[in-house]
C-alpha positions, 0 to 999 in steps of 0.5 A: 510830802513835807514841801508839797506846796514847793511843788504845786505846779507839777502837771503829772505824778507818776508813782506807779510800781511801788508799794505805796498803801496810802496817798497823803490827804494833802495830795489837793496841794498838787491842784495843777495836775493833769496826770496821777498814776498810781498803778500797781501800788498797795493802796487800801483807801483814797483821801477824800481829798482826791476830789480836789484835783479837779485838772485831773485828765488821767487817773490810775489807780488799777492794780491796788487793794481799793474797796471804796471810792470816794463820792468826791471822785465825782468832782473830777469832771475833766477826767477822760481816763479813770482805771480801777481794774484789779481792785476790790471795788464793789460799788461805785459811787453815784457821783461816777455819772457827773464824770461826762468827759470819760472816754475810758473807765476801766472797771474790769477784774472787780467784783461790782455789783453797782454797776452790774457786771453785765453793764460793765461788759458795755463800757464806759458809755454805759457805766455813765449812763446807768449813774445818770439815770438813777441821779436823773430818777430822783429828779424826773421821777422816771427811771430810764436805763435802755440797752444797758445790758441788765439782767435784773432791777439794779439793787439801788432802785429799792432805796428810791422810794 
């Protein structure tokens, strides 16, 4: 909105069940929001500025047409719930591993290869652990991924050399 600055103190935005195809880059003007619900729209992509909404605790982009998630989502360290079900996501960014406050990460009904489906079925903690292990391996030079339901070596390991 043109006058978004006039609403900068909003704490909740629910635009679910509409036909919205994109978010404005200036979404970051809503710097006080803790809840953003864009469920059941027609979103194709998200602006990187979503990562500036660092007060968010609940973020729902379920039932859209998202194919990618910007890595800036990893800046949302206060997130407790991230809903991404029923999109077209295949790969989640490694920065998801920074979201240690997450209690719910729903990526069901996507075609994820990273993390692999077998890890996704184990739930939020396993998904976060998957990404934290990959990021940590770059620093520690050790890849520790026990109990993640893996059926094959994660594709990210190829790019670690």
